[in-house]
DSSP file (Angstrom, degrees, kcal/mol; ACC not computed):
  #  RESIDUE AA STRUCTURE BP1 BP2  ACC     N-H-->O    O-->H-N    N-H-->O    O-->H-N    TCO  KAPPA ALPHA  PHI   PSI    X-CA   Y-CA   Z-CA
    1    1 A M     >        0   0    0      0, 0.0     4,-2.1     0, 0.0     5,-0.2   0.000 360.0 360.0 360.0 -39.6    9.1   36.5    4.6
    2    2 A F  H  >  +     0   0    0      1,-0.2     4,-2.4     2,-0.2     5,-0.2   0.905 360.0  52.2 -62.8 -40.6    6.1   35.8    2.4
    3    3 A R  H  > S+     0   0    0      1,-0.2     4,-2.6     2,-0.2    -1,-0.2   0.899 107.9  51.0 -63.0 -40.9    8.2   34.1   -0.2
    4    4 A V  H  > S+     0   0    0      1,-0.2     4,-2.6     2,-0.2    -1,-0.2   0.914 110.4  49.5 -63.6 -41.8    9.8   31.9    2.4
    5    5 A L  H  X S+     0   0    0     -4,-2.1     4,-2.3     2,-0.2    -2,-0.2   0.901 111.4  48.7 -63.6 -41.9    6.3   30.9    3.6
    6    6 A V  H  X S+     0   0    0     -4,-2.4     4,-2.5     2,-0.2    -2,-0.2   0.913 112.7  48.1 -65.3 -42.8    5.2   30.1    0.1
    7    7 A V  H  X S+     0   0    0     -4,-2.6     4,-2.6     2,-0.2    -2,-0.2   0.922 112.7  48.1 -63.7 -44.8    8.3   28.0   -0.6
    8    8 A L  H  X S+     0   0    0     -4,-2.6     4,-2.2     2,-0.2    -2,-0.2   0.900 111.6  49.9 -64.5 -39.7    7.9   26.1    2.6
    9    9 A T  H  X S+     0   0    0     -4,-2.3     4,-2.5     2,-0.2     5,-0.2   0.934 111.1  49.7 -62.2 -46.5    4.2   25.5    1.9
   10   10 A F  H  X S+     0   0    0     -4,-2.5     4,-2.8     1,-0.2    -2,-0.2   0.923 111.1  49.1 -59.6 -46.1    5.1   24.3   -1.6
   11   11 A L  H  X S+     0   0    0     -4,-2.6     4,-2.3     1,-0.2    -1,-0.2   0.881 110.6  50.7 -64.1 -37.4    7.8   21.9   -0.3
   12   12 A L  H  X S+     0   0    0     -4,-2.2     4,-1.2     2,-0.2    -1,-0.2   0.936 113.8  43.7 -64.6 -46.5    5.4   20.5    2.3
   13   13 A L  H  < S+     0   0    0     -4,-2.5     3,-0.2     1,-0.2    -2,-0.2   0.891 114.4  50.4 -66.3 -39.0    2.7   19.8   -0.3
   14   14 A W  H >< S+     0   0    0     -4,-2.8     3,-1.4     1,-0.2     4,-0.2   0.888 107.7  54.1 -64.6 -39.2    5.3   18.4   -2.8
   15   15 A G  H 3< S+     0   0    0     -4,-2.3     3,-0.5     1,-0.3    -1,-0.2   0.769 106.9  51.9 -66.7 -25.6    6.6   16.1   -0.1
   16   16 A C  T >< S+     0   0    0     -4,-1.2     3,-1.0    -3,-0.2    -1,-0.3   0.406  81.8  96.1 -88.7   2.8    3.1   14.7    0.5
   17   17 A G  T <  S+     0   0    0     -3,-1.4    -1,-0.2     1,-0.3    -2,-0.1   0.744  74.8  61.1 -65.8 -24.7    2.6   14.0   -3.1
   18   18 A G  T 3  S+     0   0    0     -3,-0.5    -1,-0.3    -4,-0.2   104,-0.2  -0.044  72.7 158.0 -94.9  33.2    3.6   10.3   -2.8
   19   19 A K    <   +     0   0    0     -3,-1.0     2,-0.3   102,-0.1   104,-0.2  -0.331  27.8  82.6 -59.6 129.9    0.9    9.4   -0.3
   20   20 A G  S    S-     0   0    0    102,-0.3   102,-2.9    71,-0.1     2,-0.7  -0.903  79.7 -77.6 160.4 176.2    0.1    5.7   -0.3
   21   21 A V  E     -A  121   0A   0     21,-0.4    21,-2.6    -2,-0.3     2,-0.4  -0.928  43.0-153.0-104.4 114.9    1.0    2.3    1.0
   22   22 A Y  E     -AB 120  41A   0     98,-3.6    98,-2.5    -2,-0.7     2,-0.5  -0.743   5.5-158.7 -91.4 134.5    4.0    0.9   -0.9
   23   23 A L  E     -AB 119  40A   0     17,-3.0    17,-1.9    -2,-0.4     2,-0.4  -0.964   5.5-165.2-116.2 126.2    4.3   -2.8   -1.2
   24   24 A Y  E     -AB 118  39A   0     94,-2.9    94,-2.2    -2,-0.5     2,-0.5  -0.916  17.9-128.6-113.3 136.3    7.6   -4.4   -1.9
   25   25 A S  E     -A  117   0A   0     13,-2.7    92,-0.2    -2,-0.4     5,-0.2  -0.702  20.0-177.9 -84.1 129.8    8.1   -8.0   -3.0
   26   26 A E  S >  S+     0   0    0     90,-3.7     3,-0.8    -2,-0.5    91,-0.2   0.437  73.5  80.2 -98.2  -4.6   10.6  -10.0   -0.9
   27   27 A K  T 3   +     0   0    0     89,-0.8    -1,-0.1     1,-0.2    90,-0.1   0.657  69.9  80.4 -76.8 -16.6   10.1  -13.0   -3.2
   28   28 A S  T 3  S-     0   0    0     -3,-0.1    -1,-0.2     1,-0.1     3,-0.1   0.562 103.7-116.0 -72.1  -8.0   12.3  -11.8   -6.0
   29   29 A G  S <  S+     0   0    0     -3,-0.8    -1,-0.1     1,-0.3     2,-0.1   0.456  71.4 135.7  85.1  -0.4   15.5  -12.9   -4.3
   30   30 A S        -     0   0    0     -5,-0.2    -1,-0.3     1,-0.1    -2,-0.0  -0.416  65.4 -92.2 -77.3 155.5   16.7   -9.3   -4.0
   31   31 A A    >   -     0   0    0      1,-0.1     3,-2.1    -2,-0.1     6,-0.2  -0.327  41.1-106.9 -63.8 152.7   18.2   -8.0   -0.8
   32   32 A R  T 3  S+     0   0    0      1,-0.3    -1,-0.1    -3,-0.1    -2,-0.1   0.831 119.5  36.7 -54.2 -38.3   15.8   -6.3    1.6
   33   33 A Y  T 3  S+     0   0    0      3,-0.0     2,-0.5     2,-0.0    -1,-0.3   0.129  83.4 131.1-105.6  21.6   16.9   -2.8    0.9
   34   34 A D    X   -     0   0    0     -3,-2.1     3,-1.4     1,-0.1    -4,-0.1  -0.637  49.9-151.2 -73.4 120.3   17.6   -3.3   -2.9
   35   35 A L  T 3  S+     0   0    0     -2,-0.5    -1,-0.1     1,-0.3    -3,-0.0   0.614  89.5  64.5 -71.1 -11.2   15.9   -0.5   -4.7
   36   36 A D  T 3  S+     0   0    0      2,-0.1    -1,-0.3     0, 0.0     3,-0.1   0.452  73.6 113.0 -92.0   0.3   15.4   -2.6   -7.7
   37   37 A R  S <  S-     0   0    0     -3,-1.4   -11,-0.1    -6,-0.2    -5,-0.0  -0.401  81.5 -86.7 -71.9 152.7   13.0   -5.1   -6.2
   38   38 A P        +     0   0    0      0, 0.0   -13,-2.7     0, 0.0     2,-0.3  -0.241  56.8 167.3 -61.7 142.3    9.5   -5.1   -7.4
   39   39 A W  E     -B   24   0A   0    -15,-0.2    10,-3.2    -3,-0.1     2,-0.3  -0.979  16.9-172.1-150.6 159.7    7.1   -2.7   -5.8
   40   40 A V  E     -BC  23  48A   0    -17,-1.9   -17,-3.0    -2,-0.3     2,-0.7  -0.970  29.8-121.3-144.8 159.0    3.6   -1.1   -6.2
   41   41 A I  E >   -B   22   0A   0      6,-0.8     3,-2.3     3,-0.4   -19,-0.2  -0.942  44.8-117.5 -98.2 114.8    1.5    1.6   -4.6
   42   42 A I  T 3  S+     0   0    0    -21,-2.6   -21,-0.4    -2,-0.7    52,-0.2  -0.316  95.4  12.3 -60.3 123.7   -1.5   -0.3   -3.4
   43   43 A G  T 3  S+     0   0    0     40,-0.6     2,-0.9     1,-0.1    47,-0.4   0.211  99.9 104.9  95.9 -13.4   -4.6    1.1   -5.2
   44   44 A K    X   -     0   0    0     -3,-2.3     3,-1.3    45,-0.2    -3,-0.4  -0.825  66.4-143.1-105.8  99.4   -2.7    3.1   -7.7
   45   45 A R  T 3  S+     0   0    0     -2,-0.9     3,-0.1     1,-0.2     5,-0.1  -0.246  75.2  14.1 -63.6 140.8   -3.0    1.3  -11.0
   46   46 A G  T 3  S+     0   0    0      1,-0.2     2,-0.6     3,-0.1    -1,-0.2   0.552  92.4 117.9  77.2   8.1   -0.1    1.2  -13.4
   47   47 A V  S <  S-     0   0    0     -3,-1.3    -6,-0.8    -6,-0.2     2,-0.3  -0.942  75.1 -10.7-112.2 122.1    2.5    2.5  -11.0
   48   48 A G  B    S+C   40   0A   0     -2,-0.6     2,-0.4    -8,-0.2    -8,-0.2  -0.644 118.2   8.3  94.4-153.5    5.4    0.1  -10.2
   49   49 A S     >  -     0   0    0    -10,-3.2     4,-2.1    -2,-0.3     5,-0.1  -0.516  51.4-162.7 -73.1 118.1    5.6   -3.5  -11.2
   50   50 A Q  H  > S+     0   0    0     -2,-0.4     4,-2.5     2,-0.2     5,-0.2   0.868  93.1  54.0 -65.8 -37.0    2.9   -4.7  -13.5
   51   51 A K  H  > S+     0   0    0      2,-0.2     4,-2.1     1,-0.2    -1,-0.2   0.901 109.0  47.5 -65.3 -40.9    3.6   -8.3  -12.7
   52   52 A L  H  > S+     0   0    0      2,-0.2     4,-2.4     1,-0.2    -1,-0.2   0.901 112.1  49.4 -66.8 -41.4    3.3   -7.7   -9.0
   53   53 A E  H  X>S+     0   0    0     -4,-2.1     4,-2.8     1,-0.2     5,-0.7   0.908 111.1  50.4 -63.2 -41.2    0.0   -5.8   -9.5
   54   54 A A  I  X>S+     0   0    0     -4,-2.5     5,-2.2     3,-0.2     4,-0.5   0.890 111.1  48.8 -63.8 -39.4   -1.3   -8.7  -11.7
   55   55 A R  I  <5S+     0   0    0     -4,-2.1     6,-1.8     3,-0.2     7,-0.2   0.916 116.2  42.5 -67.3 -42.5   -0.4  -11.2   -9.0
   56   56 A L  I  <5S+     0   0    0     -4,-2.4     6,-2.1     5,-0.2     7,-0.4   0.937 133.9  15.2 -70.3 -46.8   -2.1   -9.2   -6.2
   57   57 A C  I  <5S+     0   0    0     -4,-2.8    -3,-0.2    -5,-0.2    -2,-0.1   0.897 129.8  43.1 -98.1 -48.5   -5.2   -8.2   -8.0
   58   58 A G  I  <<S+     0   0    0     -5,-0.7    -3,-0.2    -4,-0.5    -4,-0.1   0.913 126.2  34.0 -67.4 -43.4   -5.6  -10.4  -11.1
   59   59 A E  S   <S-     0   0    0     -5,-2.2    -1,-0.2    -4,-0.0    -4,-0.1   0.455 107.7-129.3 -89.1  -2.7   -4.6  -13.6   -9.4
   60   60 A K     >  +     0   0    0     -6,-0.3     4,-1.1     1,-0.1     3,-0.5   0.734  59.3 144.0  61.6  30.4   -6.3  -12.4   -6.2
   61   61 A E  H  >  +     0   0    0     -6,-1.8     4,-2.1     1,-0.2    -5,-0.2   0.828  68.0  64.2 -64.2 -29.8   -3.3  -13.0   -3.9
   62   62 A L  H  > S+     0   0    0     -6,-2.1     4,-2.8     1,-0.2    -1,-0.2   0.868  96.2  57.1 -61.1 -36.2   -4.3   -9.9   -2.0
   63   63 A L  H  > S+     0   0    0     -3,-0.5     4,-2.5    -7,-0.4    -1,-0.2   0.910 106.9  48.9 -61.1 -42.0   -7.6  -11.6   -1.0
   64   64 A E  H  X S+     0   0    0     -4,-1.1     4,-2.9     2,-0.2    -2,-0.2   0.932 111.5  49.5 -60.9 -46.8   -5.6  -14.5    0.6
   65   65 A I  H  X S+     0   0    0     -4,-2.1     4,-1.0     1,-0.2    -2,-0.2   0.925 112.4  47.0 -60.3 -46.9   -3.4  -12.0    2.4
   66   66 A L  H  <>S+     0   0    0     -4,-2.8     5,-0.9     1,-0.2     3,-0.5   0.911 113.6  48.5 -61.4 -43.5   -6.5  -10.1    3.8
   67   67 A H  H ><5S+     0   0    0     -4,-2.5     3,-1.8     1,-0.2    -2,-0.2   0.910 107.7  54.2 -65.2 -42.5   -8.2  -13.3    4.8
   68   68 A D  H 3<5S+     0   0    0     -4,-2.9    -1,-0.2     1,-0.3    -2,-0.2   0.718  98.1  65.0 -65.1 -20.3   -5.1  -14.6    6.6
   69   69 A A  T 3<5S-     0   0    0     -4,-1.0    -1,-0.3    -3,-0.5    -2,-0.2   0.546 106.9-128.5 -77.4  -6.4   -5.0  -11.3    8.6
   70   70 A K  T < 5 +     0   0    0     -3,-1.8    -3,-0.1    -4,-0.2     2,-0.1   0.911  49.0 162.2  58.7  46.2   -8.3  -12.4   10.2
   71   71 A L      < -     0   0    0     -5,-0.9    -1,-0.1     1,-0.1    -2,-0.0  -0.467  48.8 -86.8 -85.7 165.5  -10.0   -9.1    9.5
   72   72 A E    >>  -     0   0    0     -2,-0.1     4,-2.4     1,-0.1     3,-0.6  -0.430  40.8-114.0 -66.0 148.2  -13.8   -8.7    9.5
   73   73 A P  H 3> S+     0   0    0      0, 0.0     4,-2.4     0, 0.0     5,-0.2   0.870 117.7  52.2 -53.8 -40.0  -15.4   -9.5    6.1
   74   74 A F  H 3> S+     0   0    0      2,-0.2     4,-2.1     1,-0.2     5,-0.1   0.848 109.5  50.0 -68.7 -30.8  -16.5   -5.9    5.6
   75   75 A E  H <> S+     0   0    0     -3,-0.6     4,-2.5     2,-0.2     5,-0.2   0.909 110.2  49.7 -70.3 -43.1  -12.9   -4.7    6.2
   76   76 A E  H  X S+     0   0    0     -4,-2.4     4,-2.6     1,-0.2    -2,-0.2   0.938 112.7  47.9 -57.8 -47.0  -11.5   -7.2    3.8
   77   77 A E  H  X S+     0   0    0     -4,-2.4     4,-2.7    -5,-0.2     5,-0.2   0.909 111.3  49.4 -60.8 -45.1  -14.0   -6.1    1.2
   78   78 A A  H  X S+     0   0    0     -4,-2.1     4,-2.2     1,-0.2    -1,-0.2   0.913 114.3  44.6 -64.1 -43.4  -13.3   -2.4    1.7
   79   79 A L  H  X S+     0   0    0     -4,-2.5     4,-1.7     2,-0.2    -1,-0.2   0.893 113.4  50.8 -68.3 -39.3   -9.5   -2.9    1.4
   80   80 A W  H  X>S+     0   0    0     -4,-2.6     4,-3.6    -5,-0.2     5,-0.7   0.932 112.0  46.8 -62.8 -46.3   -9.9   -5.2   -1.6
   81   81 A E  H  X5S+     0   0    0     -4,-2.7     4,-1.4     1,-0.2    -2,-0.2   0.902 112.4  50.0 -63.6 -41.6  -12.1   -2.6   -3.4
   82   82 A A  H  <5S+     0   0    0     -4,-2.2     7,-2.6    -5,-0.2    11,-0.4   0.830 121.0  35.5 -66.1 -31.2   -9.7    0.2   -2.5
   83   83 A A  H  <5S+     0   0    0     -4,-1.7   -40,-0.6     5,-0.2    -2,-0.2   0.872 139.7   5.0 -88.5 -41.6   -6.8   -1.8   -3.9
   84   84 A C  H  <5S+     0   0    0     -4,-3.6    -3,-0.2    -5,-0.2    -2,-0.2   0.435  96.4 111.1-130.6  -2.7   -8.2   -3.7   -6.8
   85   85 A G  S ><<S-     0   0    0     -4,-1.4     3,-1.3    -5,-0.7    -4,-0.1   0.001  85.3 -88.3 -71.7-179.7  -11.8   -2.7   -7.4
   86   86 A K  T 3  S+     0   0    0      1,-0.3    -1,-0.1     2,-0.0    -4,-0.1   0.838 129.9  36.7 -59.5 -35.2  -13.1   -0.7  -10.4
   87   87 A E  T 3  S+     0   0    0     -6,-0.2    -1,-0.3     2,-0.1    -2,-0.1  -0.368  86.0 175.5-114.7  52.1  -12.4    2.6   -8.6
   88   88 A A    <   -     0   0    0     -3,-1.3     2,-0.3    -4,-0.1    -5,-0.2  -0.232   4.4-177.3 -57.2 144.6   -9.2    1.6   -6.9
   89   89 A S     >  -     0   0    0     -7,-2.6     4,-2.4     1,-0.1   -45,-0.2  -0.954  31.9-152.1-152.1 126.1   -7.6    4.4   -5.0
   90   90 A A  H  > S+     0   0    0    -47,-0.4     4,-2.4    -2,-0.3   -69,-0.1   0.880 103.7  52.4 -63.0 -37.5   -4.3    4.7   -3.1
   91   91 A T  H  > S+     0   0    0      2,-0.2     4,-2.4     1,-0.2    -1,-0.2   0.918 109.8  47.4 -67.3 -42.2   -5.8    7.4   -0.9
   92   92 A R  H  > S+     0   0    0      2,-0.2     4,-2.8     1,-0.2     5,-0.3   0.916 111.5  51.2 -65.4 -41.7   -8.8    5.3   -0.1
   93   93 A F  H  X S+     0   0    0     -4,-2.4     4,-3.0   -11,-0.4    -2,-0.2   0.941 110.8  49.0 -59.1 -46.0   -6.6    2.2    0.7
   94   94 A L  H  X S+     0   0    0     -4,-2.4     4,-2.5     1,-0.2    -2,-0.2   0.908 111.6  48.9 -59.4 -43.3   -4.5    4.4    3.0
   95   95 A Q  H  X S+     0   0    0     -4,-2.4     4,-1.2     2,-0.2    -1,-0.2   0.917 114.5  44.4 -64.5 -44.0   -7.7    5.8    4.8
   96   96 A F  H  X S+     0   0    0     -4,-2.8     4,-0.9     2,-0.2    -2,-0.2   0.919 112.3  53.7 -66.3 -41.2   -9.1    2.2    5.3
   97   97 A Y  H >< S+     0   0    0     -4,-3.0     3,-0.9    -5,-0.3    -2,-0.2   0.940 113.3  41.0 -58.3 -49.5   -5.7    0.9    6.4
   98   98 A Y  H 3< S+     0   0    0     -4,-2.5    -1,-0.2     1,-0.2    -2,-0.2   0.651 106.2  66.5 -75.8 -14.4   -5.4    3.6    9.1
   99   99 A G  H 3< S+     0   0    0     -4,-1.2    -1,-0.2    -5,-0.2    -2,-0.2   0.682  84.9  93.3 -73.0 -20.2   -9.0    3.2    9.9
  100  100 A L  S << S-     0   0    0     -3,-0.9     2,-0.0    -4,-0.9     5,-0.0  -0.381  92.1 -97.5 -71.7 150.2   -8.2   -0.3   11.2
  101  101 A E     >  -     0   0    0      1,-0.1     4,-2.3    -2,-0.1     3,-0.5  -0.360  37.8-109.1 -62.3 150.4   -7.5   -0.8   14.8
  102  102 A R  H  > S+     0   0    0      1,-0.3     4,-2.2     2,-0.2     5,-0.2   0.884 119.0  53.0 -51.6 -44.9   -3.7   -0.9   15.6
  103  103 A E  H  > S+     0   0    0      1,-0.2     4,-2.2     2,-0.2    -1,-0.3   0.888 109.2  48.9 -61.1 -39.4   -3.8   -4.6   16.3
  104  104 A K  H  > S+     0   0    0     -3,-0.5     4,-2.4     2,-0.2    -1,-0.2   0.879 108.8  52.9 -69.8 -37.6   -5.5   -5.4   13.0
  105  105 A R  H  X S+     0   0    0     -4,-2.3     4,-2.7     2,-0.2    -2,-0.2   0.903 109.6  49.2 -61.2 -40.6   -3.0   -3.3   11.1
  106  106 A M  H  X S+     0   0    0     -4,-2.2     4,-2.4    -5,-0.2    -2,-0.2   0.905 110.7  49.8 -65.9 -41.3   -0.2   -5.3   12.7
  107  107 A R  H  X S+     0   0    0     -4,-2.2     4,-2.2     2,-0.2    -2,-0.2   0.899 112.1  48.5 -62.4 -40.1   -1.9   -8.5   11.8
  108  108 A L  H  X S+     0   0    0     -4,-2.4     4,-2.3     2,-0.2    -2,-0.2   0.920 110.6  50.2 -65.6 -44.5   -2.3   -7.3    8.2
  109  109 A R  H  X S+     0   0    0     -4,-2.7     4,-1.9     1,-0.2    -2,-0.2   0.920 112.4  47.5 -59.7 -44.2    1.4   -6.2    8.1
  110  110 A K  H  X S+     0   0    0     -4,-2.4     4,-2.4     2,-0.2    -1,-0.2   0.855 108.7  54.6 -65.8 -36.0    2.4   -9.7    9.4
  111  111 A S  H  X S+     0   0    0     -4,-2.2     4,-1.3     2,-0.2    -1,-0.2   0.913 107.3  50.0 -64.7 -41.5    0.2  -11.4    6.9
  112  112 A F  H  <>S+     0   0    0     -4,-2.3     5,-2.4     1,-0.2     3,-0.3   0.916 110.9  50.5 -60.0 -42.6    1.9   -9.5    4.0
  113  113 A Q  H ><5S+     0   0    0     -4,-1.9     3,-1.7     1,-0.2    -2,-0.2   0.907 106.5  53.9 -64.7 -41.3    5.3  -10.6    5.5
  114  114 A R  H 3<5S+     0   0    0     -4,-2.4    -1,-0.2     1,-0.3    -2,-0.2   0.787 108.5  51.0 -62.8 -27.2    4.2  -14.2    5.6
  115  115 A H  T 3<5S-     0   0    0     -4,-1.3    -1,-0.3    -3,-0.3    -2,-0.2   0.361 129.5 -95.7 -92.9   4.7    3.3  -14.0    1.9
  116  116 A G  T < 5S+     0   0    0     -3,-1.7   -90,-3.7     1,-0.3   -89,-0.8   0.765  86.1 111.7  93.1  27.3    6.7  -12.5    1.0
  117  117 A Y  E   < -A   25   0A   0     -5,-2.4     2,-0.4   -92,-0.2    -1,-0.3  -0.889  48.1-151.4-129.0 159.3    6.0   -8.8    1.1
  118  118 A S  E     -A   24   0A   0    -94,-2.2   -94,-2.9    -2,-0.3     2,-0.4  -0.983  14.5-143.2-127.9 145.9    6.9   -5.7    3.1
  119  119 A L  E     +A   23   0A   0     -2,-0.4     2,-0.4   -96,-0.2   -96,-0.2  -0.846  15.9 179.3-108.2 141.5    4.8   -2.6    3.6
  120  120 A N  E     -A   22   0A   0    -98,-2.5   -98,-3.6    -2,-0.4     2,-0.4  -0.985  13.8-155.9-135.0 130.6    5.9    1.0    3.8
  121  121 A D  E     -A   21   0A   0     -2,-0.4  -100,-0.2  -100,-0.3     2,-0.2  -0.902  10.4-174.2-111.7 138.2    3.3    3.8    4.2
  122  122 A Y        +     0   0    0   -102,-2.9     2,-0.3    -2,-0.4  -102,-0.3  -0.581  28.3 146.0-128.3  66.1    4.1    7.4    3.2
  123  123 A G              0   0    0   -104,-0.2  -106,-0.1    -2,-0.2    -2,-0.1  -0.776 360.0 360.0-103.2 150.9    1.1    9.4    4.3
  124  124 A C              0   0    0     -2,-0.3    -1,-0.1  -108,-0.2  -108,-0.1   0.409 360.0 360.0-102.8 360.0    1.2   12.9    5.5
């Protein structure tokens, strides 16, 4: 029984290892459920498409997306720092994202869609 519990605990923790907000580009011309379309985990540097990360952070497209969502300036700043700042963190982005009111999360999700992206969150 103890072994089963240990294995189940391990599987639960392993399943939660991919925590983050995944961003998929719809601009690439790929089908919506095409697994080869560009993606990143927001806040986790060097994971996924380097071009997409450069466009969001380096070219500051993410700032436009956040502004278009009509968030409070401090919320925009917190999300930007968590995604693209010096100490970017997928976990912090996820925390700030879920810290937003539901209506604001929906506006942010729609803003990403208007800019050609889709969000999937995989938090435990």
